[in-house]
C-alpha positions, 0 to 999 in steps of 0.5 A, spaced: 597 908 743 602 911 740 608 907 737 613 909 742 608 905 747 607 899 744 614 900 743 616 900 751 611 895 753 615 890 748 620 891 752 618 893 759 614 885 758 620 881 755 624 884 761 619 882 766 618 875 762 625 874 763 626 876 770 619 871 771 624 866 767 630 866 772 626 866 779 623 858 776 628 853 777 630 849 770 630 850 764 623 852 761 622 850 752 618 857 751 618 860 745 621 868 746 615 870 743 611 866 749 615 870 754 614 876 751 606 875 752 607 872 758 611 878 761 606 883 757 600 880 761 604 880 767 606 887 767 599 889 765 596 885 771 601 887 776 600 894 775 592 894 775 593 890 783 598 895 785 593 900 783 587 896 787 591 895 793 593 902 792 602 902 791 602 903 784 604 911 784 610 911 790 617 915 790 622 912 786 621 906 783 616 902 785 619 895 787 613 892 790 608 893 783 615 890 780 615 884 785 607 883 783 610 884 775 615 879 776 611 873 780 605 874 776 610 872 769 614 867 774 607 864 775 605 865 768 611 862 765 611 855 770 603 854 768 605 855 761 612 851 761 608 846 765 602 845 761 607 844 754 611 839 758 605 835 759 603 836 752 609 833 749 609 827 753 
């Protein structure tokens, strides 16, 4: 993977992670690197799932793939923020 690929993966991961945090109501006490990590993992898993169900390569914007990625990021944010909240109390 080239530097440009790594850089774009980080930017996409940050955007997907931020969108995932916006979907979850309330305040999440997550650090930016955790959001980035959740976003990158969700983006990769969302692309994999979209490929498996056959919607990864469509004309224009891949809305289904994006919805999968954001949904997975929201689930990841919910799980991680819930786990960290239980650990603090």
